[in-house]
N, C-alpha and C positions, 0 to 999 in steps of 0.2 A: 226648593221652591215651596215646600211646606212651612207654614208658619206654625205648625203645631208641634212637629217632632224635630223640625230642623236637620233632619237626617238626610244622606244621600246626596248632599249638595256637591254639585260639580265646580270646582274652581275655575275661574276664567282667568288664564294667565295673559290674556291680551292687554298689552300695554305695560307689562312687567319690565322694568328697566334691565338692560343686560348688566349681568354681574351683579344683581341683588338677590339671587336665588337663597343664599343663605341668610337672608333677613328674617325668613319664615322657616327654611327646611333646616332643621336641627335644633329648633327651639317650639315654635307653636305648630309645625308640620312636620312630616316624616323626613328624616335626614338620611345620610349615607349609612348603609348596612355594615355589619361587622365585617364582612369580607370585602368590603369596597376597597380599591387600590388606594394607596396613601397618596393624598394630594391636597394642596391648598388652593387649587384653581376653582373657579366658580363652576356650579353645575352645567350652566350652559355652554361652557367650553367643550364638553363632550355631548351632552344631552341636548339634541337639537328638536325634539318634539314633545308633546305633551304625554306621549306613551312613555317617554324616559328610556325605555329599553327596546331593542339593544343599542347601547350608545357606541358612537364611533369614536374610538380614542384618538386624540390628536397628539401625536408624538413630536410634533414641531418644536425645536430647542432641547430636546432630550438626546443626550450624547453619553450618558453613564448612568449608572444605577439602575439598569435594566431590571436586575433580580429582586429589587424591592418590591416589584408588582408582579413579576413574571416568576412565580413561585408555586404555581398550580393550586393556589388559595385564592388570590385577588385577581390573577390573570393567568392565562395558559404559561406553563414553565416547560422546561425541557422534557422532550418525549422519552419513553424508555429506550428507543433506538438510538438516543443522542449519545456520543461517545463522552466518556467520564472526562469532566474537567471541573475545576474549581474558578476558572476564568470568567469573568464578567462577560457577558451576552455581547456586548458592544465591541469586545476585542476583535470578533470575526464578523458579526453580523452589522454590516454598515448601513443597510437599507431599513428604514423603520416603516417601510410601507409593505414589501413583499418578505423580507427577512430571508430571502433565497439566494442563491448564487454566491455564497460566502467562500472566500479563500482562507483556507486555514493557515494560521500563523505559527509555523513551526520553530520559531525563534527560540533558542534556549533549549530545545529538546535535543537531547544527546543520547538518550537511551530509553528502554520501556516502549518502543515502537509497537510491539504486538499487543499492548494493552488496548490499542485502539485497532489496529490493523489485523483483526483476527476474524473478520466476517460477521460479527455479531452487530454491526452498527450500521446504521443507514448512511450512505453516501460516503462510506469509508472503505477504501480498496484494500482487499487482503491479497495474499500470495495467489496468482493464477495457478490453474491445473498444472500448467507446464513448468512450474518453478521447480528447480531441483529440489530433492528432498534433504531437509535440514532443519535442527532444532535451535540453531544459532539465531540470535536477535537479529533482525533487519540491519540495524546499524553496523553489524560486524562487516558487511559489504557495502551496504548502500550509505554513502557518505553525504549524499546531497539531498537534503530536505525539500527540495524545488522540483528537480526533474525526476529524480529517484533511478534514473536511467544511467547505463554505462557503469554498472556497479563492477569493480575488481574483486573476483572471488578471492577470499583468503584461505589458501590449503594449509594453513598452520594446524596441526594437530590431526589432520587426516590420518586414519589408520592405513598402514601399508596394506596394498593388495586390495583395496576397496574402492579404486578409480571408477570401476565399472557400474558401480551403484549409481553414479550420476552420468557418466559418460558411456550411455548406452543407446542415445537416440530418443528416449521417450520422454526428456525433458529438454529444457533450453539448453542444457550443456551439450557441446559437441561429441559426436559419437566418433569411433574410429573411422577414418575416411575409408569409404568404400572403394574398392578396385585399385587403390594405390598403395594401401598399407599392405605389409607383409603379412601372410595368413599365420595367426597365433592364438593361442588361447591363454597365454600368461597375462598376468596383470599388467596394466600400462607402466607402472611405476618399476617393472623390472628393468625396462630400458630408458624411459623418460624420467630422469632424475630431477629435472628442472622443472617446478610447479609454476612457473611464471611464463616462460616462453614456450616450453614444451619442445625445444629445438635442440639442436647439438647433442643428440641421444648418444649414450655411450654404445661401444661396439656390442652387438647383441651376444647373448651367450648361447652358442650354438646347441649346447647340450640339452637346452629347454626347448628346442625346436622340433617339430615332427615334419615328415616328408623327407625328400631328397633335396640335394643342394639346388638341382635345377628347378624344384618347385618356386624358390625365389630368384635364383641367379639365372633364370631363364625366361623370366616375366617381366612385365614392365611395371615394376613396383618403385615406389620413390626411394631414393637415397640407397638402392641396392645395385651394385655393379653387375652387369650381365657379361657374357662372353664377348669378347670383342669381335670385330669382322676379321682381324688378322690372326684370331686364335686357329690353331691347327684344327681342321675339319674332319680328321681322319678317324676320330673316335665319337662313338655315341653313348658312352659309358658316363656314369655320373662324375661331377667334378673331383670328388675325393677318391674314386675307385683307383685302383692300379697304384696307389701311393702317390698320385699327382698332386693335389691341393690339399695342405693341411688347413683345417679349421681354425688353427692358430695364427699362422703366417700368410695363408693362401700363396705361399711362394712356390717356386718351380714352374 
C-alpha cells in the first residue's frame, strides 16, 4: 500500500485462474523449495489456501513410484520400525489415504523369515513365548506363508536323548501324558523311535526301568498289559519273583 517503498505488499490471489500458479511461482515469485516432492502438477492441486502450508497431498491416480517422494526428504518415508525391504511401497500399501491395514505379500519368500520375524519391527509377529526352543529358520517347519499354522516339526538332526528339551510341557510341544504313561526317567527316544507318529513303540528295555513289575503291570497305563482276571490269585509276590515271568519272554 506504500507508494514510497513498495515493500510488504500482500498479493491478492483472488481471481487467479486454476492451474496458472507456475506463471509466477518459479520465475517472478517464490517457487518450489529444493525439498519439495517431485511433481509436474500445478501448485493448487495440493495447496488449497493462501497460507500454502500444510498442503494436503492428492494421491489420486498414483499407483506406483511412492518412494520417489516418500524418502524421508520430500515426504515421510519408512519409519525405523518398518521391516527391511527394497520393494516399492505400493506392493503392500494399497490405500493412499490411511496407508494402514496392509497385508504382507510373501510371494517368492522362501527363506530368511527371521530377518523380519524377530521382534524388532512394528506389526511383525515373532515367535511367542510358548514356542519350542530352536535356532532353526522359521521356514524349516512353517511351510505356509499365509496361515503359518499347522507346522509339521522336522525332527531331522535332533540329538539323541534331547527330546525332553521340548517335550516338557513348558512349550507348545506335548509333554509326556500324565497318568497314562509308564513312569520312567529315560529319554523319549529310548522307546519312541518313530519321530513322526510316536506310535508303535518298540518293546521297552526293562533293564532301564526302576521299581517293580507291578509298578507298571499292576496300574492303568497305556499299552501296558496287566494281570488278567483269570490269573492265579494265590500269590502277592512280584511278577518275576520265584522264577515265574521272565522280562524277555513273559512266558510261564
